[in-house]
BANU-859461 format. One record per residue (C-alpha): x, y, z. Coordinates in steps of 0.25 Angstrom, whole numbers, plus 2048, in hexadecimal, padded with zeros to 3 digits. Layout:
<atoms>
XYZ ...
</atoms>
This chain:
<atoms>
2F1B5A0FE 2E8B650FB 2EDB720F4 2EAB7E0FD 2E8B8C0FA 2E9B96106 2E5BA4107 2E9BAD112 2F3BA911D 302BA8119 2FDBAB10B 2F9BB910E 304BC3109 30DBC8115 30CBD610F 2FDBD6112 2F9BDF11E 2ECBE0124 2E5BED128 2E8BE9137 2F7BE8134 2F6BF612D 2EFBFC139 2FABF6142 305BFB13A 2FEC09139 2FDC09148 30CC0614A 30FC11140 307C1B149 30FC17155 31CC1914D 318C27148 314C2B157 322C2615B 329C2E151 321C3A153 324C39162 333C37160 333C43157 32EC4C162 337C4616C 343C48163 33FC56160 33EC5916F 34DC56170 350C62168 34BC6B173 351C6417F 358C6C18A 366C66189 366C6717A 361C7617A 36CC79185 377C7317B 374C7E171 37CC88179 388C7F17A 388C7A16C 37EC81162 383C79156 381C6B15D 374C6F162 36FC73155 373C6614F 36DC5E15A 360C66158 360C63149 362C5414B 357C53156 34DC5B14D 351C52141 34EC45149 341C4B14E 33DC4E140 341C4013B 338C3A146 32DC44141 32EC40133 32EC31135 322C3313E 31BC3A133 31FC2F129 319C25132 30DC2D135 30AC2E126 30CC1F124 303C1C130 2F8C2512A 2FAC1E11C 2F9C10122 2EDC1412A 2E6C1A11D 2EAC0D116 2E4C04120 2D7C0C11F 2D8C0D10F 2DABFE10E 2CFBFA118 2C6C03110 2C9BFE103 2C9BF0108 2BBBF210E 2B7BF9102 2BBBEE0F9 2B5BE3101 2A8BEC102 2A9BED0F3 2ABBDE0F0 29FBDB0F9 297BE60F2 29ABE00E5 296BD20E9 289BD80EF 286BE00E3 289BD50DA 280BCB0E2 275BD60E3 275BD70D4 274BC80D2 269BC70DD 261BD10D5 263BCA0C8 260BBC0CE 253BC00D4 24FBC70C7 254BBB0BF 24CBB20C8 240BBA0C6 241BB90B7 244BAB0B7 238BA80C1 22FBB00B7 234BA90AB 232B9C0B2 224BA00B6 221BA40A7 227B970A2 21FB8F0AB 213B960A8 216B94099 217B8509B 20AB850A2 203B8D097 209B8408C 204B78093 1F6B7E095 1F6B82086 1FAB74082 1EFB6E08B 1E5B77085 1E9B74077 1E9B6507A 1DBB66080 1D6B6F074 1DBB6406B 1D3B5A073 1C6B63072 1C8B64063 1C9B55062 1BCB5406A 1B5B5D061 1BAB56055 1B5B4905B 1A7B4F05D 1A7B5404E 1ABB46049 1A0B40051 195B4A04D 199B52041 18BB5A042 191B6204D 199B6A043 18CB6D03C 186B71049 191B7B04B 190B8003D 181B8203C 17EB8604A 18BB8C050 189B8305C 197B7E05F 194B7906D 191B6B06A 19EB6A062 1A7B7106C 1A2B6B078 1A9B5E077 1B6B65074 1B5B6E080 1B2B62089 1BEB5B083 1C7B67085 1C3B69093 1C6B5A096 1D3B5A08F 1D9B68094 1E0B660A2 1E8B720A8 1EDB690B2 1F4B600A8 1FAB6C0A1 1FFB720AE 205B640B2 20CB630A5 212B710A6 216B6F0B5 21DB620B0 225B690A5 229B740AF 22DB6A0B9 235B620AF 23DB6F0AB 240B730B9 245B650BC 24EB650B0 253B730B5 256B6E0C2 25DB620BD 266B6B0B5 26AB730C1 276B6F0C9 273B670D6 277B6C0E4 284B630E5 288B690D7 285B770DD 28DB740E9 299B6F0E1 299B7B0D8 299B840E5 2A4B7C0EB 2ACB7E0DF 2AAB8D0DE 2ABB920ED 2B0B9F0E8 2A3BA10E1 29BB9D0ED 2A2BA80F5 29EBB20EA 290BAE0EB 290BB00FA 296BBE0F8 28BBC10ED 280BBB0F6 27CBC80FE 27BBD00F2 273BC50EA 269BC40F5 268BD30F6 266BD40E7 25BBC90E7 254BD00F3 254BDD0EB 24FBD60DF 243BD10E6 240BDF0EC 23DBE60F9 234BDB0FE 23FBD10FC 248BD9105 23EBDB110 239BCD10F 247BC7110 24BBD011B 23EBCC123 241BBD120 24FBBD124 24EBC812F 25BBCD12A 25EBD9120 25DBD4112 263BD4108 271BD110E 27CBDB10A 288BD210D 28BBC4112 289BC6121 27BBCC11E 278BC0115 27CBB6121 274BBF12B 268BBE122 268BAF121 26BBAD130 260BB7134 256BB212A 258BA412E 257BA813D 249BAD13A 245B9E137 24DB97141 259B94138 268B98137 267B9F145 274B9B14C 271BA4158 267B9915C 26BB93169 278B94171 283B8A171 284B7F17C 293B7A17D 297B6E184 2A4B66185 2A2B5817E 2AAB4C17D 2A8B40172 2A8B32177 2A7B24170 29CB1A173 2A4B1617F 2A5B24185 2B4B25182 2B8B3317C 2B9B3416D 2C7B3B16A 2C5B48162 2CEB4D157 2D9B5615C 2DEB60151 2EDB6014F 2EDB66141 2E3B6C137 2DFB5E132 2DAB59140 2D4B67143 2CAB65138 2C8B5613A 2C4B5B148 2BAB65141 2B4B5913B 2B4B51148 2ADB5C150 2A2B5D145 2A0B4E146 29FB4F156 294B59154 28BB4E14F 28BB4815D 292B3A15A 28FB2E161 296B2D16E 293B3C171 291B3F180 283B3E185 27BB4B183 284B50177 27AB5616D 278B5015F 27FB5B158 288B6615E 294B6E15A 2A1B6715F 2AAB73162 2B8B6D165 2C4B7416C 2D1B6E16C 2DAB72177 2E9B71176 2F6B7717C 2FEB7B170 30DB7916E 30FB87174 308B83181 2FCB8B17E 2EEB8517E 2E7B85171 2D9B8316D 2D3B7E15F 2C4B8115F 2BEB78154 2B0B7D150 2A6B73148 2A0B7513B 291B76137 28AB6A13C 27BB6E13A 277B7412C 268B76131 263B8412F 25FB8513E 269B85149 26CB7714E 271B7115B 280B72157 285B80156 28DB7D149 281B7E13F 27CB86133 278B9213B 285B93141 28CB93133 284B9F12F 286BA613C 295BA413B 295BA912D 28EBB5131 298BB713C 28EBB6147 291BB0155 28CBA2154 288B9815D 293B8F159 29DB9A15C 297B9B16A 299B8C16C 2A7B8D168 2AAB98172 2A3B9017D 2ABB84179 2B8B8C17A 2B4B92187 2B0B8418D 2BEB7E188 2C5B8918F 2CCB90183 2D3B9C189 2D4BAA183 2E3BA8180 2E3B9A17B 2E5B9916B 2D9B94164 2D7B8E157 2C9B8F151 2C6B84146 2BBB7E13E 2B5B79132 2AAB7F12A 2A1B86135 2ACB8313F 2B6B8B137 2ACB96134 2A9B97143 2B8B97146 2BBBA213D 2AFBAA143 2B3BA8151 2C2BAC14E 2BCBBA148 2B3BBC155 2B9BC715D 2B4BC016A 2BBBB3167 2C8BBB164 2C7BC3171 2C4BB617A 2CDBAC173 2DABAB16C 2D6BA615E 2E3BA3156 2DFB9A14B 2D3B97142 2D2B8A139 2C6B88130 2C2B7F125 2B6B8111B 2B2B8D122 2AEB9B11D 2B5BA6126 2B9BB011C 2B0BBB122 2B5BBA130 2BFBC4135 2C9BBB13C 2D4BC3144 2E2BC313D 2E8BBC149 2E0BAF147 2E7BA513E 2DCBA0135 2DDB9312C 2D1B8F123 2CFB84119 2C6B8410D 2C3B79104 2C0B7B0F5 2B1B7A0F3 2AEB7C102 2A2B86101 2A2B89110 2AFB92110 2A8B9A105 29BB9C10D 2A0BAA112 2A2BAF104 2B1BB3108 2BFBAE107 2C7BAD114 2D0BB9117 2DEBB6111 2E6BBC11D 2F3BB8124 2EBBB212F 2E0BAB127 2E4BA011D 2DAB98115 2DDB8B10E 2D6B87102 2D7B790FD 2CFB6E0F5 2C8B640FF 2CFB57100 2C9B4B0F9 2C2B41103 2BBB360FC 2ADB3A0F7 2ACB46101 2ADB520F7 2A8B5C102 2B3B67104 2ACB6C111 2B1B6111A 2B9B62127 2C1B55124 2C5B5A116 2C9B6711C 2D1B5F127 2D9B5911B 2DBB66114 2E0B6D121 2E9B62125 2EFB62117 2F1B71117 2F7B71125 302B67120 304B6E112 30FB77116 307B84112 30CB9011A 2FEB9211F 2FDB84124 30AB8612B 306B93131 2F9B8D136 300B8113C 309B8A144 2FEB93149 2F6B8714D 301B7E153 2FCB80161 2EEB7B15E 2F2B6E157 2FFB6A15F 304B6A16D 2FEB64179 2F2B5A17A 2E5B5F174 2D8B5F17C 2CBB5F174 2BEB66179 2B1B63172 2A5B6B174 297B68170 28FB7516C 280B7616A 276B81169 
</atoms>
């Protein structure tokens, strides 16, 4: 069984109060203060009541005593009202102060990452310029050295040719000494030099040396699998790099100069350089869109109910989730279904997004819906037939309304999900990202009753998910996808994140795997962890009760 580390959920200190909790408390104090002030006035009014004033004639002493006690009671109300008013103002001020400090700290942290990245970007470009200049000088030096060597060799050939001529005809030296006519002597040497000297051979030798040195340099560099393995072991560092990225690009652009800024802005069609993570994503998406890539807005979804049959035409039973293990095994199943397996109905596209809704009347007699959203199916830069592709990944990370989201909404509409029905959004990878994004969508929360979100291998740390939605996320050690947003998931009472090593499954060492997450999630649910028990209690109506009905929908652009 895996060892689990859980952040948030029941591990959140019960003494922690959210800003919204403090505002609610402040509002209640304001009502109490108004009540006490009103009671003070009502009590004081009793002191001037007609019956009491008339009693002053019959019993002055009793009247005076009654007046004193009434005014003392009114004053007590007034004092308590003042105390509550002061506390009310203090809490209001504290909320503003805490929010300001919290925002300032977050801004300062972002600013430090940006400044740090900016400095590194400037240094990297400057360093790259120096390295490029040095490499150019070195290459030129190698070329010159080979040319000089070729000249020296050719000169030697020329001298040997002259020596041969002198040996054959010693009177040539006498001719030079007596007449000063060296032409006859030097002509053979010049001819020999011209035929021996080859700039092409010198250049070939220089290029060969540079090629050998560059190949040796590449051979000493880590290969891609090694880099991926290193990154998987240092996901925290990967998150830090992502936080540094906007500043790094800004610094690099600054170092290039104004032409770099103008040129990049013209190329991407978005303001450049980016100042934060959101602007970085926008620049990538808009820039790719200018070349027909990464544009998730291409096409509208077509959603149709689909059933899967075998070669005889009999329905293929689909997996009904009864716990967390089968929930993510179902995630793997819908990804496989999206490849249009043999036996698919006539007219089913070759690849599509299989969006699955599981309808069940829970033990409480209320209809519950599990909405299972598929993971990335197409990694091409251009939008594909299926709505769960790379452009959808980037768009969801940028918190755009995606075509996959629109397809899920349409599937929910066709299945008949009612506004009051409890809904669980679940998914692996892109499916989990989309589930988190949809749970933070105000439109979704106005039209549907989203009570639970379950994700695996998904980056949802930047989504503002409401506090009344129970969120359970799974992240494997070495899985880079959850680190893709540069943020950890919030550790709040309603949002728990389970960290665990991926289970060993033969030769498959990939931590980003739906079936492995199914194993992890199943083990966690049975671990006795308070967060597991809390989730099981909150999700009982989705997994147990009456017979479940599976609705599969094929979504295409």
